[in-house]
C-alpha positions in Angstrom: -9.2 -7.2 25.3 -11.5 -9.2 22.9 -10.4 -9.5 18.9 -14.1 -9.2 16.9 -13.7 -10.2 13.8 -14.6 -7.8 11.1 -17.6 -8.7 8.7 -16.5 -9.8 5.3 -18.5 -8.9 2.2 -19.2 -11.3 -0.6 -19.0 -9.4 -3.9 -19.7 -11.0 -7.4 -17.4 -11.0 -10.5 -19.1 -8.1 -12.5 -18.5 -6.0 -9.0 -15.2 -7.3 -8.4 -14.3 -6.1 -12.0 -15.7 -2.7 -11.4 -13.7 -2.3 -8.3 -10.6 -3.6 -10.6 -11.3 -1.0 -13.2 -12.0 2.2 -11.0 -8.4 1.3 -9.2 -6.6 1.5 -12.4 -8.5 4.9 -13.0 -7.7 6.2 -9.8 -4.1 5.1 -10.8 -3.5 6.7 -13.8 -5.7 9.8 -12.9 -3.0 10.3 -10.1 -0.4 10.5 -13.2 0.4 6.6 -13.5 -0.3 4.4 -16.1 -2.1 1.2 -17.0 1.5 -0.3 -17.7 2.6 1.2 -14.6 0.1 -0.7 -12.4 0.4 -3.9 -13.6 4.0 -3.9 -13.5 4.0 -2.6 -9.8 1.2 -6.0 -9.3 3.9 -8.0 -11.7 1.0 -8.7 -13.8 1.7 -8.8 -18.3 0.3 -5.9 -19.2 -1.4 -7.6 -21.8 -3.1 -9.7 -19.6 -4.3 -6.9 -17.8 -6.0 -5.4 -20.7 -8.1 -8.7 -21.1 -8.7 -8.8 -17.5 -10.0 -4.8 -18.3 -12.3 -5.6 -20.6 -13.9 -8.6 -19.0 -12.2 -11.1 -21.7 -10.0 -13.1 -18.8 -10.6 -13.6 -14.9 -9.0 -11.2 -12.6 -6.0 -13.1 -11.4 -4.8 -13.5 -8.2 -1.7 -11.1 -8.1 -4.4 -8.3 -9.7 -6.6 -9.6 -6.4 -3.8 -9.4 -4.2 -2.6 -6.1 -5.3 -6.7 -5.0 -4.5 -6.6 -6.8 -1.1 -9.1 -9.4 -1.9 -9.2 -12.9 -2.3 -11.3 -15.3 -4.2 -13.5 -17.1 -2.3 -15.7 -20.6 -4.3 -18.6 -21.6 -3.5 -20.1 -24.6 -4.5 -24.0 -25.2 -5.6 -25.9 -28.0 -6.8 -29.2 -28.9 -9.1 -31.2 -31.4 -9.9 -30.6 -32.6 -13.6 -33.0 -31.3 -16.3 -35.2 -34.2 -17.6 
């Protein structure tokens, strides 16, 4: 039996922030809290608030809790004269 690799969807930081916010809101609507979500992911609640507001990048702990990983791509361009 051959193992087929699942296609990976690449998303940008705006979409990741939307997914992050939706996950936290889903937890809140189920009776949890933003603080509880942060504590379950071992994230400082203050830093989590900054991430949710788009003031800080989404950290590795949040990505782990959401089941995502960061992929960095480098691009180059010619300098403007």
